[in-house]
N, C-alpha and C positions, 0 to 999 in steps of 0.2 A: 282368598277373598273374602269369601262370605264372613270367615273367622273375624276379619276386622272389621267389616261392616257392622257385624253383631257387636264387636267390643267397643266400636265409634258410637253405635247406638245407645249401649249401655252406659257409656261416657256421659253423655248428653243427657239421659234420664236422671243419672247421680248428680250431674252440675244443676239441672233443674230442681231437682229435691234439695239439695243443699242451698241453693239460693232462695227457694221459698222458705227452709225452716229459719236461715237467716233473717230474712224480712221479717218473719213473724216474730222472731225473737226481738230484732230490734225495734218493732212496733210496740211489744209488750213492754219493753224496758223505757221506750219513752212516755207511755200511758202512766207506769208507776211512777217515772220520775215526775210527769206534771203533776199527778196526785199527792206526791211526797212535796211539792213546791206550794201546791194549795193548802196544804195541812201547815206548812211553815209560814206561810202568810196569815192563816188564821190566828195561828199562835203569837204572832207578833202582834196582832190586832188586840188578843187579849192582854199583852203586856203594855200597850199603849192605854187600854181602858184600865187596868188596874194602876199605871201611873197617874191617869186623870183621878181616878178616886182618892188615892192617897192625897193629891194636892187639893182634891175638895175637903176632904176629912181635916187638914190643916186651915183650912180657909174657914169651914165651919167652926173650929175651935177657937179661932182668932175673933171671928166676928161674935161668937158668943159670950167670949170673955169682955169684949168692947161692948155689947149689949148690956150686958150683966152691970157692968161698971156704971153705966149711964141710964140704969132703968129703963131701957126701951124694949118695945114688944119683940120677941123671938119670932114672929111670922115672917119676916123677912129672910130668915134660913131657909124656908120652903123650897124656894128655887133651887139651892144646892142640894137638897135632900133630893129633889125630882131627879137632878142631873145623876146623882149617885145611883139611883135604881135603874135610870136609861143606861147607865153603864154597866151594873150588874146584868141586866137584861141581855145586852150585845155580848157580854161574855159567856153567858149561858148559851146563846145562840151559835157562838162560835164553837165552844165545845162539842154541841150537839152535831154540828157540821163537819167538825174533826173525827168524831165516832163514826159518822155514817161513810166519810171516805175510807178509814182505815178499815171498816167491815166490807166495804165494796172491793178493796183492793189488797187486803192482807198486808197491809203497811203497819211495818212496827215502828215505834218512837225510834230507835237506831238507824231507820231507813231515810229519816228526815233531814234533808241538810239545812244548815243554818245559813241562810243567805244573807250576808251583809248589804246587799243593796236595799233590804226591805227594813233593815234593822234603822232606827232613828238615831242620826248622829249624836244630836243631844236632845234626849227624850224630855228634859224640862223645856226647852225652848218650843219644843211643838205643845207640850202641854199649856202653857201659857198662850199661845194662838187658839187653842181648841176649847179652853174651859172658861165658860162665860162666868161671870162673878156679880150677879145683881145687888149682891149685900153690899159689896164694896162700894157701888155708889151711894146705896142708903144710908152708910156709916158715915162715908166721906161728907155727904150734904148736911149731916146731923152735927158733924164735927164743927160746922164754920158759924 
């Protein structure tokens, strides 16, 4: 009977150890997954900011040409330049955060899932809502 008691006790210890190891592994996987998702969201933010910058560059070119044709002051474009600077700063902040998370968790780019939930369905629709265009008001009011 003592043999069976010892075998039962050993079985319990092995079971407890296995459960503990499995729980630790699951927690580590969950943490790495959360960090990978955070990096994915930051990369999405960079894509959105790059889209804003592209639209702003288009707007600046259009407005600069309109101003050139009507011999007006170019200072109206300054708010657009400031928005571009702000977007570039945000991109640099996101890149720095990505590197921090990667270093803290040893995550590689291949480990980062692309989560469609966080990707804009129509980036241009988002950009038009988010990018303010003070030069457009100026140009429109001077055309009248």
